[in-house]
N, C-alpha and C positions, 0 to 999 in steps of 0.2 A: 503493500499501498502504499505511496506517496500522495504529497500536497499538490494539488492544483492550484489552488489560490486559496487567498485570506483576505478579505475584505471587510471593512469597517464602515460603515452607515455614514453618509453624508450629514444629519443630525442625532448622531450614535450616543453623543453625551449627553446624559440629563445629571442634575445635580439637585441637593436638596440639603436637611439639615441644618441644624444653629449651633452657635457656641462650638465647644471645643470637639462635637461628636457630628462634623459634616461628612456626606457621602455624596458619593454620583456614581455612574454606571454607564461602559460601555459597551454595545453591540455589534458583533461581527458575523461573518459567514464564511465556511469553511467547507470547499469542496475538495474531493479526494478522488483518487482514479479508479479506488475499487470500494469495496465496502470494510468500514471500520468501527471498532467501538467507541463510544464516547470518552474512554478514558485516553486514548490514541490522540484526540482533537488537541487535549491542551497541551500547549508548548509548541502546538504547529506553526511552520515558519512559510511565509508566501516566499517562493522560488524565485520571484522577479523583484518585488518592492522591499521583503525582510521584513513586512509585518508580523510580530508575534503573538501569538494567544499565549497571555500568561499559562506556566504551567501549573500555578499552584495559588498559595497562599503568601501573602507579603510580599507580593511585586510591587515596585513602585508604578505609579500612573507614568506613561511617556511624557505628558503635558503638564500637569498638575503637582507641583512639588508639597511633600507630605503626606498625600493619599498612596495608601497599600490595599492592594487585591485582596478580596476572600477568594475561595476556590470558584474560578469559573463554572458555570453552570451550562452543559451542554445539552441541545436537544437535537434528537435525530428526526428529520425533514424524512428524509430516505436514507439508502445504506450510504451514500456517497454525498451527502448534502445536510450540512449542521448549521443550527441556529446557536450561536455562543452570546453570553450576558455574564460579564465581568462587573461584579460591584465592588466601590471601591469606600475606604472610610478615612479618617483623618487620627485613628487611634490603632494601634498595632496590629491588634485582630477586631477588625469591624464585625458586630453581631447585628445581622438583618432582624429587626423584629418580627418580621412575619416568616420568612422562609428558614429561618434556625430556630422556629419554635418545635419542641421535640415531638417527636411522631405520638399520636395517640395510639396504643397498643390495647386491643381485647382480644379475649379468647370464649370459645363457644362452642359448641356440639352441633351437628349436622346428622341427622338420621335419613337412612335409604334402605328398600327393601330388596333384597338380592338373592338369586339360588345359591345354595351352599351345597357342598358334597361330604363333608365330615364333621365331627363332631368337634366339642373342644377339647378332647385329647388328641385328635388327627388321626383318627379311626373313620375309616371310609362310610358314609352312610348307603349301605346297599342291604338287600335281601338275603335270606338266608343260603342263596344261591348265587350271591354275588353280584345280583344286578342292581343298578342304580334306579333310584324311581323316576318316574316319568309319568308327569313334569316332576321336576326337581322339588325337592322342598327350598321354602325362604325361608329368611331371617332378616330381622331388621339390624343394620350395621349403623353404628355411630362411631362419625368422626371428628377429631378434634379441628375446630375452624379458628385461624388466628386472621384477625384483622389489622390494618396497618394502614392509618390514615395520617397525610402529612400533607405540608404547603411545600407546592415545587412553583419555580419560575416558569417552567414552560412545559407544555403537553400536547404531541401529536398521535395521531390513531395508529401509528407503526408501534408504539409502546404494546398495546391490546393486542394487535394483529400477530406480533413477535413471541409475547409471553404467556398469552392467555390460552388456559388448556395446554399447558405443558408441564410436565414433570421436571424437578429439580436434577440438575446433572451432577450435584456435589450434596455435602452436608450442609442441611439447611436448619438454622435453630435446632441443631442437635440430631435430629432425623438423617438416617442414613439417604443417600442416593437413589431417587426413585419414589420414596414414600410423602413428598409433597407436591401437591398439585396446585396450581395456578388457576382456580375458581373464575375469579374476577376482577376485573381492573375499571374503574368507575371514576371518572374526573368531573369536576364542578369548576367551573370558571367563576373567581370571586372579583368583582370589578373594583379598584382602589387604587392608590398611588405607591408601587406600580399595581396592575394587575397580575393577581395571580392564581394557579389552579389548587383545589383541594383532593387531592388524589387516594381513592381508595384501594387497597390491594387485600384481595380474601386469599386465602391458601388453605386448603383442606391437608389434611394428615391420616392416610391410610396406615395405622400400625396394626390392626387387626386382619392377618393372614392366614390362607393354610399353610399349615409346617412344613409345604414341599416348595412353597412359593418364595424364592428371594427378594431384599428387599427391594431391589430395582425393579422387580416387577409386579409390585404392590397392586399398581392402577390397571395390569393387563387384565382382559379379560380371560378366564377360563372356560374353555366349552367341552363339554363330553365328547369322546372319539368314538363315534358309532357313524352307521349307515348302511344302504343298500346293497351296496356294493364292496368287492372286496377284492386283494391284490392274491394271485395262483401263482406258485412257480411252476414254470413249464419246461425249465431245463439250463442249462449253465452255456457261458462260451466258452472258448479255446482257454480263454483266460483264468477259467473257474468262476467269473462274475453268474450272478443268478440273472437268468431271464424268467419274466412273470408277465401275464395277462391281468387284466380287470374285467370281472364278469359280475352278475347279479349273484345276490344271495339267495338261495333256494328253500325252501321248507321241505319238512320229511315227504309231501308229495309232488315235489318238482316245480312247484308254483315260486314265484318271485315272493319274498317277505312282505308282509303288510305292516311290521313294525321293524324301526331300525334294530341291527346288530350292533355289539360292540366289537370295536377295532384295535388294535395295535396300535401307537404312532406312526408307525409305516407302513400301515393303511392291510395290515392280515387279520384276519379273524382272530379275537382273543381266545386265547386257549382257555378251556373249561379251568374254573378253580382259581383265576388269576381275577385279582380286581380289576375296577375300570381305570381308565389312562383318559386324560385330559390334555387338550391341547391348548397354549398359550397365544392370544395374539394382541398384539400392540395397539394400544388404544389413543395414547398423546406420545407427541413428541417429545424428546428431553432439550432441554437448554440450560445453559450456563445463565443463572441466574444474576452474577456478580455485578453487572453494570446498575443493576436495577439499586445497590446500595442499600436493601432491605435489613441489613444486619448490623 
């Protein structure tokens, strides 16, 4: 990724405050030649003019002596175009009275009714001849819900489009990778001086899963492996690999089965005496949530 341009708006400087706590802001746009993270925009330098986005806090204003920067706030317009706002104050570490307010954090529960295939001890829920119940039994699940509400300088639809309905690809609030799901991102614009956004993030934690489900697949769908057709071995190749065909499963009278038959994960009829097997299906994409700065 390389910086294509860094530009400052013609009227990009606003000022305010009084006494020893004066403040002002600058606004910039940054264009890159490939998709970039907001963290990569801080410190960007225009290849022609040399105009630079401050890399962090404590950087002096280029035209106003005595003003030092807060951390630049980067809003992604699209993967290669960014809006940047840099706030400055006359104290060493200027505190924005709105944007530096602590986030409001709350915990709640959310319930859902979903099919289950094993009991609390991990024992498959089957009848005496190892057949699963059809339809499967259901149970009420309870997931912990974390809501984070905070003020942000800017907001674009790219944020929910990128992170909503994704699972976290790393440890988040102590939960292992895959157990946290971003269910909702909501933003309300608050008109003021300056205008800002109040953004709500709602994260659901799925900590209750079947014994054979790893944490990274906590939000995957488990589907009973069964069907009306099966694989049958028809021979082997010269190299020893098995050849097989797919055919309808017939009953004792040579007629196609009217109810699905249990299968192994590779498509063969499940041998008698073995418990049912389940196919995992990924429902949500994984994302790295670090750029959101929620922890």
